[in-house]
C-alpha positions in Angstrom: 0.0 0.0 0.0 1.3 3.4 -1.0 1.0 6.8 0.8 2.4 10.3 0.4 4.1 12.2 3.3 5.5 15.6 3.6 9.3 15.5 3.9 11.8 18.2 4.9 13.0 21.3 3.0 10.3 21.3 0.3 10.4 17.6 -0.4 7.7 15.0 -0.2 8.0 11.2 0.0 6.3 8.2 -1.3 6.0 5.3 1.1 5.2 1.7 0.3 4.3 -0.7 3.0 5.7 1.8 5.6 9.0 2.3 3.9 10.1 5.5 2.1 10.8 4.6 -1.5 11.1 8.0 -3.2 12.0 11.5 -2.2 11.0 14.3 -4.6 10.3 18.0 -5.0 8.5 20.1 -7.7 9.5 23.1 -9.8 8.0 25.3 -12.5 8.9 28.3 -14.6 6.5 31.1 -15.6 6.5 32.2 -19.2 7.9 35.6 -18.1 11.1 33.8 -16.6 10.2 33.7 -12.9 10.8 30.3 -11.3 9.7 28.3 -8.3 11.3 25.3 -6.6 9.6 23.7 -3.6 13.0 23.3 -1.9 13.3 27.1 -1.6 9.7 28.3 -1.4 7.6 28.7 1.7 5.0 26.0 2.4 1.7 28.0 3.1 -0.8 25.2 3.1 -0.6 21.4 3.8 -3.7 19.3 3.5 -3.4 15.6 4.3 -6.1 12.9 3.7 -5.7 9.2 3.8 -2.2 9.1 2.3 -2.8 11.9 -0.1 -1.4 15.5 0.1 -2.2 18.9 -1.3 0.8 21.2 -0.7 0.8 24.9 -1.6 4.1 26.7 -1.9 4.8 30.5 -2.5 8.0 31.9 -3.8 9.5 35.3 -3.0 8.7 36.4 -6.6 4.9 36.0 -6.2 4.4 32.5 -7.8 2.2 29.9 -6.1 2.8 26.2 -6.9 0.0 23.7 -5.9 1.2 20.2 -5.7 -1.3 17.4 -5.6 -0.1 13.9 -4.6 -3.0 11.5 -5.0 -3.6 7.7 -5.0 -5.9 6.6 -7.8 -6.9 2.9 -7.3 -3.8 2.5 -5.1 -1.5 4.0 -7.8 0.6 7.1 -6.8 -0.1 10.1 -9.0 1.5 13.7 -8.9 0.3 16.8 -10.5 0.9 20.5 -10.0 -0.5 23.9 -11.1 1.2 27.3 -11.3 -0.5 30.5 -10.3 0.3 34.0 -9.2 -0.6 35.5 -5.8 -4.1 36.5 -7.1 -4.9 32.8 -7.6 -5.0 33.0 -11.4 -3.3 30.2 -13.3 -0.3 31.4 -15.4 1.3 30.3 -18.6 4.4 28.2 -18.0 7.6 27.3 -19.8 7.8 24.1 -17.7 5.9 22.4 -14.9 7.5 19.4 -13.2 5.5 17.7 -10.4 8.2 15.2 -9.5 11.9 15.9 -9.6 13.3 12.8 -8.0 16.1 13.2 -5.6 19.3 11.3 -5.7 18.9 10.0 -2.2 16.7 7.0 -2.9 15.9 4.9 0.1 14.4 1.7 -1.2 12.7 -0.1 -4.1 9.1 0.0 -5.3 
C-alpha cells in the first residue's frame, strides 16, 4: 500500500508498506522567466487525507505552486498547477510535479 508524506526542505516522500521509496520535489517556470522550486519556497498550506497530500508553496517572486499527490486505485499520481498571488493560473515554460532526488531509500 502506498501513501504520500511531507518531507523536509520542500520535499515530499512516497511510502510503500511503511518504507520510504522515493523523495522528490517540484519546480516550475512562468513564461515571463520567474521560477519556483519547492525546496526554496515557503509552504503555506498542507492538507493531508488518507495518504494523499495537497501542498501549496509560495516563492518570493509571487508565484504559487500547488502540488497534488494522490492515489488513484492505489497508484501514486502527482500533478501541479502554477498560479500567481491573485490565484490566477499562469502560462508556464515548464511544470514538473516530480523531480526525483538522488537520495533514494528503497525499491518500489
